[in-house]
MITORTI-950340 format. One record per residue (C-alpha): residue number from 0; residue in three letters; x, y, z. Coordinates in steps of 0.1 Angstrom, whole numbers, plus 5000, padded with zeros to 4 digits. Layout:
BEGIN
  pos  code  east  north    up
  NUM   ALA     X      Y     Z
...
***
This chain:
BEGIN
  pos  code  east  north    up
    0   MET  4906   4665  4961
    1   ARG  4883   4691  4947
    2   PRO  4869   4686  4912
    3   PHE  4891   4701  4886
    4   ARG  4881   4713  4852
    5   PHE  4911   4715  4827
    6   ALA  4903   4733  4795
    7   ALA  4924   4712  4772
    8   ALA  4906   4724  4741
    9   LEU  4911   4760  4752
   10   ILE  4948   4754  4755
   11   LEU  4950   4743  4719
   12   VAL  4931   4773  4707
   13   VAL  4952   4797  4728
   14   VAL  4985   4783  4716
   15   ALA  4974   4787  4680
   16   CYS  4964   4823  4681
   17   GLY  4981   4856  4686
   18   PRO  5017   4865  4680
   19   GLY  5043   4855  4706
   20   PRO  5075   4872  4715
   21   ASP  5094   4852  4689
   22   GLU  5070   4862  4661
   23   GLN  5068   4898  4671
   24   PRO  5099   4907  4690
   25   GLY  5096   4941  4705
   26   GLY  5063   4947  4688
   27   PRO  5043   4978  4695
   28   TRP  5027   4982  4729
   29   PRO  4994   5000  4732
   30   ASP  4993   5038  4731
   31   ARG  4993   5047  4768
   32   SER  4986   5085  4764
   33   PRO  5017   5096  4784
   34   ARG  5012   5129  4803
   35   HIS  5040   5150  4788
   36   ASP  5020   5181  4798
   37   VAL  5023   5172  4834
   38   VAL  5061   5168  4831
   39   GLU  5065   5200  4812
   40   GLU  5044   5220  4838
   41   LEU  5064   5205  4867
   42   ARG  5097   5215  4850
   43   ALA  5085   5249  4841
   44   ASP  5074   5256  4877
   45   LEU  5109   5249  4888
   46   LEU  5122   5277  4865
   47   ARG  5096   5303  4874
   48   PRO  5113   5332  4893
   49   ARG  5101   5338  4928
   50   SER  5103   5372  4944
   51   THR  5116   5377  4980
   52   ALA  5080   5382  4991
   53   ASP  5068   5349  4978
   54   GLY  5065   5324  5005
   55   GLY  5072   5350  5032
   56   GLY  5056   5351  5066
   57   VAL  5044   5327  5093
   58   ALA  5012   5312  5102
   59   THR  4996   5295  5133
   60   VAL  4964   5275  5139
   61   GLU  4942   5269  5169
   62   ALA  4910   5248  5173
   63   VAL  4879   5268  5180
   64   ARG  4855   5239  5188
   65   GLY  4878   5214  5203
   66   PRO  4903   5189  5187
   67   ALA  4899   5176  5151
   68   VAL  4882   5142  5150
   69   ALA  4883   5121  5118
   70   GLY  4853   5127  5096
   71   SER  4837   5151  5122
   72   PRO  4830   5188  5119
   73   GLY  4851   5214  5136
   74   SER  4863   5249  5133
   75   TRP  4899   5263  5132
   76   ARG  4914   5298  5132
   77   ILE  4945   5303  5111
   78   VAL  4965   5335  5117
   79   TYR  4988   5346  5089
   80   ARG  5015   5372  5098
   81   ALA  5032   5389  5068
   82   GLY  5070   5386  5064
   83   GLU  5096   5413  5060
   84   ALA  5087   5420  5024
   85   GLY  5050   5420  5031
   86   VAL  5024   5413  5005
   87   ALA  5019   5437  4976
   88   ASP  4986   5453  4965
   89   GLY  4974   5427  4942
   90   GLY  4992   5398  4959
   91   THR  4974   5368  4974
   92   VAL  4977   5345  5003
   93   HIS  4964   5310  4997
   94   LEU  4949   5286  5022
   95   GLN  4952   5250  5010
   96   VAL  4934   5228  5034
   97   SER  4950   5193  5030
   98   PRO  4936   5184  4996
   99   PHE  4935   5147  5004
  100   TRP  4908   5126  5020
  101   GLY  4879   5146  5029
  102   TRP  4885   5181  5044
  103   SER  4858   5205  5034
  104   THR  4865   5230  5008
  105   PRO  4867   5265  5023
  106   GLN  4841   5288  5009
  107   THR  4829   5323  5018
  108   GLU  4794   5325  5001
  109   ARG  4771   5301  5021
  110   PRO  4773   5306  5059
  111   GLU  4750   5276  5066
  112   ALA  4771   5251  5045
  113   LEU  4801   5231  5053
  114   GLY  4834   5248  5050
  115   TYR  4821   5284  5055
  116   THR  4852   5306  5060
  117   THR  4855   5341  5072
  118   ILE  4886   5364  5066
  119   GLU  4894   5396  5084
  120   THR  4923   5420  5091
  121   ASP  4931   5448  5116
  122   ALA  4954   5464  5089
  123   HIS  4937   5498  5082
  124   GLY  4933   5504  5046
  125   VAL  4938   5468  5034
  126   GLU  4908   5453  5016
  127   LEU  4906   5416  5014
  128   SER  4887   5395  4989
  129   ALA  4884   5357  4987
  130   GLU  4877   5331  4959
  131   THR  4875   5293  4961
  132   LEU  4898   5282  4932
  133   ASP  4896   5245  4936
  134   GLN  4889   5217  4960
  135   GLN  4902   5228  4994
  136   LEU  4919   5258  4979
  137   LEU  4910   5294  4990
  138   ALA  4927   5325  4975
  139   ILE  4927   5357  4996
  140   GLY  4934   5388  4976
  141   VAL  4952   5418  4992
  142   GLY  4940   5452  4979
  143   GLY  4937   5489  4989
  144   ARG  4974   5489  4999
  145   PRO  5001   5464  5006
  146   LEU  4999   5442  5037
  147   ALA  5030   5454  5057
  148   ALA  5055   5432  5076
  149   GLY  5039   5419  5108
  150   GLU  5003   5427  5098
  151   GLU  4979   5398  5100
  152   ILE  4951   5381  5082
  153   VAL  4927   5360  5104
  154   VAL  4910   5331  5086
  155   THR  4882   5312  5105
  156   TYR  4877   5279  5087
  157   GLY  4843   5262  5096
  158   ALA  4829   5295  5109
  159   GLY  4793   5286  5103
  160   PRO  4770   5264  5122
  161   ALA  4779   5233  5101
  162   GLY  4816   5238  5107
  163   ALA  4840   5221  5084
  164   LEU  4847   5183  5081
  165   ALA  4881   5171  5091
  166   ASP  4900   5145  5072
  167   ARG  4883   5110  5074
  168   TYR  4917   5095  5082
  169   ALA  4933   5101  5116
  170   GLU  4969   5114  5115
  171   ARG  4994   5136  5132
  172   GLU  5006   5169  5115
  173   SER  4977   5174  5091
  174   ARG  4987   5206  5074
  175   PHE  4968   5238  5067
  176   TRP  4991   5248  5038
  177   VAL  4997   5285  5034
  178   ALA  5013   5299  5003
  179   VAL  5021   5335  4994
  180   ASP  5023   5353  4961
  181   GLY  5039   5383  4975
  182   ASP  5043   5404  4944
  183   GLY  5011   5395  4926
  184   ASP  5026   5379  4896
  185   GLY  5006   5347  4899
  186   VAL  5035   5326  4912
  187   ARG  5031   5315  4948
  188   GLU  5054   5297  4972
  189   LEU  5047   5278  5005
  190   ILE  5057   5295  5037
  191   ALA  5086   5277  5055
  192   GLU  5064   5259  5079
  193   SER  5026   5256  5074
  194   PRO  5007   5250  5106
  195   ALA  4994   5216  5115
  196   VAL  4968   5198  5136
  197   ASP  4964   5163  5149
  198   VAL  4933   5145  5136
  199   LEU  4921   5120  5162
  200   PRO  4904   5087  5154
  201   GLY  4866   5084  5157
  202   PRO  4850   5061  5182
  203   PRO  4861   5024  5179
  204   ALA  4839   5004  5156
  205   ARG  4857   4972  5149
  206   LEU  4880   4947  5165
  207   LEU  4909   4932  5144
  208   LEU  4929   4901  5152
  209   HIS  4960   4892  5133
  210   LEU  4982   4861  5137
  211   PRO  5013   4851  5117
  212   SER  5002   4828  5089
  213   THR  5028   4801  5096
  214   ALA  5045   4787  5127
  215   ARG  5064   4756  5137
  216   PRO  5055   4734  5167
  217   GLY  5068   4749  5198
  218   ASP  5072   4784  5184
  219   GLU  5066   4816  5203
  220   ILE  5042   4839  5183
  221   SER  5023   4871  5188
  222   LEU  4986   4879  5183
  223   THR  4980   4916  5174
  224   ALA  4946   4928  5187
  225   ALA  4936   4963  5177
  226   LEU  4905   4985  5177
  227   VAL  4899   5007  5148
  228   ASP  4872   5032  5139
  229   ALA  4848   5030  5109
  230   ALA  4875   5042  5085
  231   GLY  4902   5019  5098
  232   ASN  4919   5045  5120
  233   GLY  4939   5029  5149
  234   TRP  4947   5039  5184
  235   SER  4912   5047  5196
  236   ALA  4909   5053  5233
  237   ALA  4889   5025  5248
  238   ALA  4888   5003  5279
  239   GLY  4873   4968  5284
  240   THR  4881   4932  5286
  241   LEU  4894   4913  5256
  242   GLU  4881   4878  5257
  243   LEU  4901   4854  5235
  244   ARG  4892   4818  5226
  245   LEU  4924   4801  5219
  246   PRO  4924   4768  5199
  247   ALA  4938   4736  5212
  248   GLY  4976   4737  5209
  249   VAL  4980   4774  5215
  250   GLY  4982   4791  5249
  251   LEU  4995   4823  5266
  252   MET  5032   4825  5271
  253   ASP  5029   4827  5309
  254   SER  5007   4797  5310
  255   ARG  5022   4768  5291
  256   ALA  4995   4744  5305
  257   ASP  4970   4762  5282
  258   SER  4989   4752  5250
  259   ALA  4996   4717  5262
  260   ALA  4960   4709  5273
  261   GLY  4948   4699  5239
  262   VAL  4915   4717  5244
  263   GLU  4902   4751  5234
  264   ARG  4907   4777  5262
  265   VAL  4891   4811  5269
  266   VAL  4913   4838  5284
  267   SER  4905   4873  5295
  268   LEU  4929   4903  5292
  269   ALA  4923   4939  5304
  270   LEU  4924   4966  5278
  271   ALA  4932   4999  5295
  272   VAL  4928   5034  5280
  273   GLU  4965   5038  5279
  274   ASP  4968   5008  5256
  275   ARG  4951   5030  5230
  276   GLY  4930   5002  5216
  277   GLY  4957   4977  5210
  278   LEU  4974   4947  5226
  279   VAL  5002   4924  5214
  280   VAL  4995   4891  5231
  281   PRO  5024   4866  5233
  282   LEU  5014   4831  5226
  283   GLN  5030   4797  5227
  284   VAL  5024   4769  5202
  285   SER  5027   4735  5217
  286   GLY  5053   4711  5206
  287   ASP  5028   4685  5193
  288   ALA  5005   4711  5176
  289   GLY  4997   4709  5139
  290   GLY  4971   4720  5114
  291   VAL  4951   4752  5108
  292   MET  4943   4774  5138
  293   ARG  4922   4805  5143
  294   VAL  4918   4828  5174
  295   ARG  4884   4842  5181
  296   GLY  4879   4872  5202
  297   ARG  4854   4897  5217
  298   LEU  4857   4930  5234
  299   GLU  4835   4933  5265
  300   GLY  4827   4966  5281
  301   ALA  4826   4987  5249
  302   ALA  4796   4998  5230
  303   ALA  4775   4968  5219
  304   GLY  4778   4957  5183
  305   PRO  4790   4929  5160
  306   GLY  4822   4948  5151
  307   PHE  4836   4939  5185
  308   GLU  4836   4902  5177
  309   ALA  4865   4890  5154
  310   GLU  4883   4860  5141
  311   SER  4919   4860  5132
  312   ASN  4934   4850  5099
  313   PRO  4943   4814  5097
  314   LEU  4976   4801  5112
  315   VAL  4991   4770  5097
  316   VAL  5013   4750  5121
  317   ALA  5036   4726  5104
  318   PRO  5072   4713  5109
  319   ALA  5083   4722  5074
  320   GLY  5076   4747  5047
  321   ARG  5089   4783  5043
  322   ARG  5074   4809  5066
  323   ILE  5050   4835  5051
  324   LEU  5059   4871  5059
  325   TRP  5033   4898  5052
  326   ALA  5045   4932  5038
  327   ASP  5031   4964  5024
  328   LEU  5059   4978  5002
  329   GLN  5042   5010  4990
  330   ASN  5028   5037  5013
  331   HIS  5024   5074  5011
  332   SER  5027   5097  5042
  333   GLY  5016   5133  5048
  334   LEU  5050   5144  5035
  335   SER  5036   5140  4999
  336   ASP  4999   5132  4993
  337   GLY  4991   5107  5020
  338   SER  4982   5106  5057
  339   ALA  5003   5103  5088
  340   THR  5040   5107  5095
  341   PRO  5065   5081  5083
  342   ASP  5070   5069  5118
  343   ASP  5033   5066  5124
  344   LEU  5029   5046  5092
  345   LEU  5054   5020  5103
  346   ARG  5039   5019  5138
  347   TYR  5005   5012  5123
  348   ALA  5019   4985  5101
  349   ARG  5035   4967  5131
  350   ASP  5010   4974  5160
  351   VAL  4976   4976  5142
  352   ALA  4980   4956  5110
  353   GLY  5004   4930  5125
  354   LEU  5027   4931  5094
  355   ASP  5062   4917  5092
  356   ALA  5075   4945  5070
  357   ALA  5065   4978  5055
  358   ALA  5080   5006  5034
  359   VAL  5074   5043  5032
  360   THR  5075   5054  4996
  361   ASP  5065   5091  4992
  362   HIS  5066   5108  4958
  363   ASP  5099   5122  4945
  364   HIS  5081   5152  4929
  365   TRP  5044   5153  4937
  366   GLY  5022   5164  4965
  367   MET  5023   5197  4984
  368   ARG  5061   5196  4990
  369   PHE  5087   5179  4967
  370   MET  5110   5154  4983
  371   ASP  5136   5158  4956
  372   GLY  5140   5195  4964
  373   GLU  5139   5192  5003
  374   PRO  5165   5166  5015
  375   SER  5150   5170  5050
  376   ILE  5119   5151  5038
  377   TRP  5139   5122  5025
  378   ARG  5160   5123  5056
  379   ARG  5129   5119  5078
  380   THR  5119   5088  5059
  381   LEU  5153   5073  5063
  382   ASP  5154   5081  5100
  383   ALA  5120   5065  5105
  384   ALA  5130   5033  5088
  385   TYR  5162   5031  5108
  386   ALA  5144   5037  5141
  387   ARG  5115   5012  5136
  388   ASN  5136   4984  5121
  389   GLU  5137   4953  5144
  390   PRO  5152   4923  5128
  391   GLY  5133   4892  5138
  392   ARG  5101   4911  5146
  393   PHE  5095   4939  5121
  394   ILE  5114   4951  5091
  395   ALA  5111   4989  5083
  396   LEU  5122   4999  5048
  397   ALA  5128   5033  5032
  398   GLY  5118   5041  4996
  399   TYR  5103   5066  4973
  400   GLU  5080   5067  4943
  401   TRP  5096   5075  4910
  402   THR  5064   5093  4898
  403   ASN  5071   5094  4861
  404   TRP  5041   5107  4840
  405   VAL  5055   5095  4807
  406   GLU  5071   5060  4815
  407   GLY  5047   5050  4844
  408   HIS  5050   5050  4882
  409   ARG  5075   5029  4900
  410   HIS  5085   5027  4936
  411   VAL  5120   5022  4947
  412   VAL  5127   5002  4980
  413   PHE  5161   5001  4996
  414   PHE  5174   4970  5015
  415   GLU  5207   4985  5028
  416   PRO  5214   4976  5065
  417   ILE  5212   5012  5077
  418   ALA  5199   5029  5045
  419   GLU  5228   5053  5045
  420   ALA  5237   5044  5010
  421   ALA  5202   5054  5000
  422   ALA  5206   5090  5012
  423   GLY  5221   5102  4980
  424   LEU  5200   5079  4957
  425   LEU  5168   5099  4954
  426   LEU  5167   5099  4916
  427   SER  5140   5122  4905
  428   SER  5116   5113  4877
  429   ILE  5118   5149  4863
  430   ASP  5156   5150  4863
  431   GLU  5165   5145  4826
  432   GLU  5194   5122  4838
  433   TYR  5169   5097  4854
  434   ASP  5136   5102  4836
  435   GLU  5137   5069  4818
  436   PRO  5136   5034  4833
  437   ARG  5170   5024  4820
  438   GLU  5185   5056  4836
  439   LEU  5168   5048  4869
  440   TRP  5180   5012  4869
  441   THR  5216   5023  4860
  442   GLY  5216   5048  4889
  443   LEU  5206   5019  4913
  444   GLU  5232   4993  4901
  445   ASP  5255   4996  4930
  446   VAL  5231   4995  4958
  447   ARG  5206   4969  4972
  448   ALA  5174   4983  4959
  449   LEU  5144   4970  4939
  450   THR  5119   4988  4918
  451   PHE  5083   4979  4914
  452   ALA  5059   4990  4886
  453   HIS  5024   4996  4899
  454   HIS  4989   5002  4886
  455   SER  5006   4992  4854
  456   ALA  4974   4986  4834
  457   GLY  4955   5018  4841
  458   ALA  4951   5052  4858
  459   PRO  4966   5074  4868
  460   ILE  4991   5062  4842
  461   ALA  4999   5028  4827
  462   THR  5034   5014  4827
  463   ASP  5055   5016  4796
  464   TRP  5066   4980  4793
  465   SER  5087   4986  4763
  466   SER  5118   4987  4785
  467   PRO  5123   4951  4799
  468   PRO  5129   4952  4836
  469   PRO  5162   4938  4847
  470   ALA  5158   4907  4869
  471   GLY  5183   4920  4895
  472   LEU  5164   4953  4900
  473   GLU  5128   4945  4892
  474   PRO  5121   4907  4896
  475   VAL  5085   4913  4907
  476   THR  5057   4936  4900
  477   GLU  5029   4950  4920
  478   ILE  4999   4933  4906
  479   VAL  4972   4946  4929
  480   SER  4966   4977  4951
  481   VAL  4939   5002  4960
  482   HIS  4936   5008  4923
  483   GLY  4926   4972  4917
  484   SER  4943   4944  4898
  485   SER  4966   4950  4868
  486   GLU  4969   4912  4862
  487   ALA  4946   4908  4832
  488   ALA  4913   4918  4816
  489   ASP  4897   4887  4832
  490   SER  4911   4894  4866
  491   PRO  4891   4895  4898
  492   GLY  4888   4932  4909
  493   MET  4904   4946  4877
  494   VAL  4916   4982  4878
  495   VAL  4887   5005  4877
  496   ARG  4900   5035  4859
  497   ASN  4912   5036  4822
  498   ALA  4923   4999  4820
  499   LEU  4944   4997  4788
  500   ALA  4939   4965  4768
  501   GLY  4973   4949  4759
  502   ASN  4991   4965  4788
  503   PHE  4983   4941  4817
  504   VAL  5009   4922  4835
  505   ARG  4999   4890  4817
  506   ASP  5007   4908  4784
  507   ALA  5042   4915  4797
  508   LEU  5045   4877  4807
  509   ASP  5034   4868  4771
  510   ARG  5063   4890  4758
  511   GLY  5087   4868  4778
  512   TYR  5091   4890  4808
  513   ARG  5097   4869  4840
  514   LEU  5080   4888  4868
  515   GLY  5068   4875  4901
  516   PHE  5038   4890  4918
  517   VAL  5033   4911  4949
  518   GLY  5005   4931  4962
  519   SER  5009   4964  4981
  520   SER  4984   4991  4991
  521   ASP  4997   5022  4973
  522   GLY  4980   5035  5005
  523   HIS  4973   5071  5011
  524   ASP  4951   5066  5042
  525   GLY  4978   5059  5068
  526   HIS  4968   5022  5071
  527   PRO  4996   5000  5057
  528   GLY  4983   4964  5052
  529   LEU  4947   4973  5058
  530   ALA  4939   4997  5030
  531   HIS  4911   4974  5019
  532   LEU  4891   4983  5051
  533   ALA  4882   5017  5036
  534   SER  4887   5011  4999
  535   PRO  4872   4987  4974
  536   SER  4906   4970  4970
  537   GLY  4939   4968  4988
  538   GLY  4971   4950  4985
  539   VAL  4997   4930  5005
  540   ALA  5027   4910  4996
  541   ALA  5032   4874  5009
  542   ILE  5070   4868  5010
  543   LEU  5082   4833  5016
  544   SER  5113   4837  5038
  545   ASP  5124   4821  5071
  546   GLU  5143   4853  5080
  547   VAL  5126   4884  5092
  548   THR  5155   4905  5080
  549   ARG  5160   4930  5052
  550   GLU  5185   4904  5037
  551   GLY  5159   4875  5039
  552   ILE  5131   4897  5023
  553   TYR  5155   4909  4995
  554   GLU  5166   4874  4987
  555   ALA  5130   4861  4985
  556   LEU  5119   4890  4962
  557   LEU  5149   4884  4939
  558   ALA  5139   4846  4938
  559   ARG  5101   4856  4931
  560   ARG  5091   4835  4962
  561   THR  5061   4858  4966
  562   TYR  5024   4860  4960
  563   ALA  4999   4888  4961
  564   THR  4965   4894  4977
  565   ASN  4940   4923  4975
  566   GLY  4939   4925  5013
  567   PRO  4929   4892  5030
  568   ARG  4958   4870  5044
  569   ILE  4952   4839  5023
  570   VAL  4977   4811  5028
  571   VAL  4987   4795  4995
  572   ARG  5010   4766  4992
  573   ALA  5018   4755  4956
  574   SER  5044   4735  4938
  575   TYR  5048   4722  4903
  576   ALA  5067   4689  4902
  577   GLY  5082   4699  4935
  578   TRP  5093   4733  4923
  579   PRO  5083   4764  4943
  580   ILE  5064   4794  4930
  581   GLY  5085   4817  4910
  582   ALA  5109   4790  4899
  583   ASP  5126   4787  4865
  584   ILE  5119   4751  4855
  585   PRO  5138   4732  4828
  586   ALA  5110   4727  4804
  587   ALA  5124   4698  4783
  588   ALA  5135   4677  4812
  589   ALA  5103   4684  4832
  590   ALA  5081   4674  4802
  591   ALA  5101   4642  4800
  592   GLY  5095   4635  4837
  593   THR  5131   4633  4844
  594   VAL  5139   4662  4868
  595   GLY  5125   4678  4899
  596   PRO  5140   4693  4931
  597   ILE  5122   4667  4954
  598   ALA  5126   4630  4951
  599   GLY  5094   4610  4947
  600   VAL  5073   4639  4936
  601   PRO  5054   4630  4903
  602   GLN  5067   4652  4875
  603   THR  5043   4676  4857
  604   THR  5021   4675  4888
  605   LEU  5006   4707  4902
  606   VAL  4998   4706  4939
  607   VAL  4980   4735  4956
  608   ARG  4966   4741  4990
  609   ALA  4947   4773  5000
  610   ILE  4935   4783  5034
  611   ALA  4916   4816  5036
  612   PRO  4900   4840  5061
  613   GLY  4868   4838  5040
  614   GLU  4849   4811  5021
  615   ILE  4869   4800  4989
  616   ALA  4849   4799  4957
  617   ARG  4876   4785  4934
  618   ILE  4912   4779  4926
  619   GLU  4920   4790  4890
  620   VAL  4950   4780  4868
  621   VAL  4963   4805  4844
  622   SER  4989   4792  4819
  623   ARG  5006   4795  4786
  624   GLN  5020   4763  4772
  625   GLY  5050   4777  4753
  626   ALA  5066   4807  4737
  627   ALA  5038   4812  4712
  628   GLY  5004   4823  4720
  629   ALA  4989   4841  4750
  630   GLY  4982   4831  4786
  631   ALA  4946   4824  4797
  632   LEU  4925   4807  4823
  633   THR  4930   4770  4816
  634   GLY  4913   4753  4844
  635   GLU  4897   4757  4878
  636   ALA  4889   4737  4910
  637   LEU  4856   4744  4925
  638   CYS  4857   4745  4962
  639   ALA  4828   4730  4983
  640   GLU  4803   4757  4994
  641   GLY  4811   4772  5028
  642   GLN  4847   4758  5029
  643   ARG  4876   4780  5038
  644   GLU  4902   4753  5028
  645   CYS  4907   4739  4993
  646   SER  4932   4717  4978
  647   LEU  4941   4705  4944
  648   THR  4964   4679  4930
  649   VAL  4964   4674  4892
  650   PRO  4987   4662  4864
  651   LEU  4992   4688  4837
  652   PRO  5006   4686  4802
  653   GLY  5043   4693  4799
  654   PHE  5052   4729  4792
  655   GLN  5075   4741  4765
  656   ALA  5102   4767  4769
  657   GLY  5087   4801  4772
  658   GLY  5056   4789  4790
  659   TYR  5043   4798  4824
  660   LEU  5017   4789  4850
  661   TYR  5002   4807  4880
  662   LEU  4972   4804  4902
  663   ARG  4944   4826  4914
  664   VAL  4925   4818  4947
  665   VAL  4892   4836  4948
  666   GLN  4870   4840  4979
  667   GLU  4833   4843  4976
  668   ASP  4835   4879  4989
  669   GLY  4860   4889  4961
  670   GLY  4891   4886  4982
  671   ALA  4918   4870  4960
  672   ALA  4954   4858  4958
  673   TRP  4977   4855  4929
  674   THR  5009   4834  4930
  675   SER  5041   4843  4913
  676   PRO  5043   4822  4880
  677   PHE  5062   4790  4875
  678   PHE  5084   4798  4844
  679   PHE  5096   4771  4819
  680   ARG  5128   4776  4801
***
């Protein structure tokens, strides 16, 4: 057992200070500076009249210097052809290169610089002008005379020697958005179908190996091996030999002798170009296996470098204990302000990140196109989730983000068997019938759906916690993502922008809210489950469920049998007096040592075991003794230097009703996990 420091004196001070929920029921929350101006502008835009010429015409794109490669320069020719109403003298055509993730801003003034763009037309008497209005946005003015139906404007983006940089994230259907203000009144509209290019991944730079985190002796499992480029983009074309070093007790499915041999084995597998940098390797765990296992691998035949050597996350083989499923429940596609198609997001989650579940959650009313105004966008998300869902292997979920600039952002995830019930439940955050949390929750009462508050402590907007989340619709909260951690001001990797004191998740717990914890990426880079590869932080959810089904995941979330990490797949096993994480524990009986779900387990005893991909620095205990006071770090176990496994068994003082306790596991490199709290009632 590791040394444990329990701050008994600290607990006494904490309990004695600060008003609790009973002393200050519904007390004022911090001023969050809600963005009413954003909401008013979005609503005003819906009411602005559009002329028949606005959004008219068609556009095409062709590559001038070969295909687009992530993060690399290129050149593209966009041809706009005016529609039947033409473009008036004084009207404009706007080229909005995808404003997300690194495309060069088009500019017409410096031929030698990135993004240099030329514009021309064969329409006699039409005079064109150009102005860069914002990042990635170029306005092309029409003068001299109107641009008539069928007449063209040719835009060469990346026309200079430096070209223009493509998006740093690979994706299909990266749009060159074209909008037209046909009558010159300052109101523009996107054309019906803006042209798109596919952005290919860069050269492979890193090998990733992912195992499930838990297995039973005798189980069949899969190892996901994938090559990614420097930004985490998958599906790089590469060929070579994948050499795997399998631990004793694990072997290839077609060679059971390997798993039964009781010794480490090396196997070699061919990686062909058509495999697109990925293999799913079926493995067998022997019937007498047990303990912690890791697979090491190396790609031979590719460019030399340390990135082509990898070790998997830890696999814990044991006959008992709930399985850990890994999920990323918040991701944005190119349909709003992210990367990739919904289908490609789900394929990446399964085939590159090796996740058990993922959700696509594009914005309701944000980005280049608004999902609440175009049912076909929402339909595409639903169809992708239906097509990619494979109970027992991978769970694909449909959802959306309720992007409320006054109340805070929440994503909604549906757990319907086919998601048909979700088709009519895109409840928009700018619809006055659903622009408050209570209205959103009322609208979701009759369907299996959950909401998740995210980046709740900081930018782009903090959550308004003054509306207590209902347990049946918001049992857990997204505590960490690419924005950082919203747990508390002393959290590892705290949110980096505009963190609002008094509005952290722990502050909500101190008000009496019973919220479990999950992580999810809030990813916009097309890399569900692996957003931390290209960002300072990421997020994934560990869900304790033996069923890889929508029903099993839904039930585990409702029971708060979850924990969060900021990216690494850390295994955490924890119980208090035999109760699992997320449990509601009878405080009076537990304090008297008279109850517990497991016979023989000492009451008021905390048991924790952590197994991590990296070296563990410490296990921290955060608690509040009762309804009064505020939660705080109350003790920690220091892990031996260089160790990737750390355990803790310690008796704790009995908790009063209204208290809670949760754990933080912190790696030396900043990777961290947060368990859902134990609640005392």
